[in-house]
C-alpha positions as CSV (number, residue, x, y, z in Angstrom):
1,M,-10.4,10.7,-16.0
2,A,-6.7,10.3,-15.2
3,L,-5.8,9.5,-11.6
4,F,-3.9,12.0,-9.5
5,L,-0.2,11.2,-9.3
6,W,1.1,11.4,-5.8
7,P,4.1,13.8,-5.5
8,H,7.5,12.1,-5.3
9,E,8.6,14.1,-2.3
10,Y,5.9,12.5,-0.3
11,I,6.7,8.9,-1.0
12,P,6.8,6.9,2.3
13,H,10.3,5.8,2.9
14,P,10.8,2.2,4.1
15,G,13.3,3.3,6.7
16,V,10.7,5.6,8.3
17,S,7.8,3.1,8.5
18,F,6.2,1.0,5.9
19,A,4.4,-2.3,6.4
20,S,2.1,-4.5,4.3
21,N,-0.9,-6.6,5.1
22,I,-1.9,-8.6,2.1
23,G,-5.0,-10.8,2.4
24,M,-6.8,-12.9,-0.1
25,P,-10.4,-11.6,-0.5
26,S,-12.2,-14.9,-0.1
27,Y,-14.9,-16.7,1.8
28,R,-14.0,-19.9,3.6
29,S,-16.2,-22.6,5.1
30,T,-15.4,-25.2,7.7
31,M,-16.8,-28.0,5.5
32,S,-14.3,-30.9,5.2
33,S,-15.8,-32.1,1.9
34,G,-17.9,-30.6,-0.8
35,K,-17.4,-28.8,-4.1
36,T,-16.5,-25.4,-2.9
37,R,-14.7,-24.7,0.4
38,Q,-13.3,-21.3,-0.7
39,R,-14.4,-18.8,-3.2
40,N,-13.4,-15.2,-4.0
41,K,-15.3,-12.3,-2.6
42,L,-13.9,-9.8,-5.1
43,S,-12.6,-9.9,-8.6
44,S,-9.4,-8.1,-7.7
45,E,-7.0,-8.5,-4.9
46,L,-6.5,-5.6,-2.5
47,S,-3.4,-5.0,-0.4
48,F,-3.1,-2.7,2.6
49,Y,0.0,-0.8,3.5
50,N,0.6,1.1,6.7
51,A,2.7,4.2,5.9
52,T,4.3,6.9,8.0
53,W,5.7,10.2,6.8
54,S,8.0,12.4,8.8
55,L,7.1,16.0,7.8
56,T,8.0,19.5,8.7
57,D,5.2,22.0,9.5
58,L,5.3,23.3,5.9
59,Q,5.3,19.8,4.4
60,R,2.4,18.8,6.7
61,G,0.3,21.7,5.4
62,E,1.1,20.8,1.8
63,F,0.3,17.1,2.5
64,Q,-3.1,18.1,4.1
65,A,-3.9,20.3,1.1
66,I,-3.1,17.5,-1.3
67,V,-5.4,15.1,0.6
68,K,-8.2,17.6,1.0
69,V,-8.2,19.2,-2.4
70,N,-6.8,16.7,-4.9
71,L,-8.1,13.6,-3.3
72,R,-11.4,14.9,-1.9
73,G,-10.5,14.2,1.7
74,G,-8.6,11.0,0.9
75,S,-11.6,9.2,-0.7
76,D,-10.3,9.3,-4.3
77,W,-8.0,6.8,-5.9
78,F,-4.5,8.0,-6.9
79,E,-1.3,6.7,-8.2
80,I,1.8,6.4,-5.9
81,L,5.2,4.8,-6.1
82,L,5.6,2.3,-3.3
83,P,8.3,-0.1,-2.4
84,V,6.4,-3.3,-3.2
85,N,8.0,-6.7,-4.3
86,S,11.5,-6.1,-5.5
87,G,11.5,-2.4,-6.1
88,M,9.5,0.8,-6.4
89,E,6.3,0.2,-8.3
90,L,3.5,2.5,-9.4
91,V,0.3,1.3,-7.8
92,T,-3.3,2.7,-7.5
93,A,-4.2,3.5,-3.9
94,R,-6.5,5.5,-1.6
95,F,-6.6,6.2,2.1
96,V,-8.7,3.7,4.1
97,D,-11.7,5.6,5.4
98,G,-9.9,8.8,4.4
99,K,-8.2,8.8,7.8
100,L,-4.8,10.3,8.7
101,S,-3.2,10.1,12.1
102,E,-0.9,13.0,13.1
103,T,1.5,13.1,16.0
104,Y,3.7,16.1,17.0
105,E,7.2,14.6,17.2
106,D,9.8,17.3,17.8
107,T,10.2,21.0,17.2
108,M,8.3,21.7,13.9
109,Y,8.2,17.9,12.9
110,W,5.1,15.8,12.5
111,S,4.6,12.0,12.1
112,V,1.7,11.4,9.7
113,S,0.4,7.9,9.4
114,A,-2.3,6.3,7.3
115,T,-3.3,3.0,5.9
116,L,-3.3,2.8,2.1
117,E,-5.7,0.4,0.3
118,C,-3.9,-0.6,-2.9
119,K,-5.1,-2.3,-6.0
120,G,-3.0,-3.4,-9.0
121,V,0.0,-4.3,-6.9
122,P,2.2,-6.5,-9.1
123,T,2.6,-10.1,-8.0
124,V,5.4,-12.4,-8.8
125,T,4.7,-14.6,-11.8
126,E,5.2,-18.3,-11.9
127,V,8.4,-17.9,-14.0
128,E,9.8,-15.3,-11.6
129,L,9.0,-17.5,-8.6
130,D,10.8,-20.5,-10.2
131,A,13.8,-18.3,-10.9
132,L,13.8,-17.0,-7.3
133,L,13.5,-20.6,-5.9
134,M,16.4,-21.8,-8.1
135,Q,18.6,-18.9,-7.0
136,L,17.8,-19.6,-3.3
137,E,18.6,-23.2,-3.9
138,S,21.9,-22.5,-5.5
139,E,22.8,-20.2,-2.6
140,G,22.1,-23.1,-0.2
141,C,19.1,-21.4,1.5
């Protein structure tokens, strides 16, 4: 089954509010020696993004309908364009715990916030990292 593609008009804009919290899913021990001091909890890396949308009353109603109908209350995975790494990338996401926070901002405007759990966020390859470091070094950074 194909994943729902999030509508482009509801992409969180970095200027509004967009923040990431990327953590490595691993267990760590306090042992100073031994074979394994860290091991992965999961086979894939998850990233979390806090996103805020500024919506009119009509957009807020459409937004709620998308979450309720197309995403089963926010529990289903969907595809969305997000500003990750060096540009907009299509990633697979879902709302954490299906929760949305809504605040009435101004006449007929709402601030809708949510945390997105994302998988498949592209990471920088070793070659790209080397190129970036060389560029920074040549710029004197």
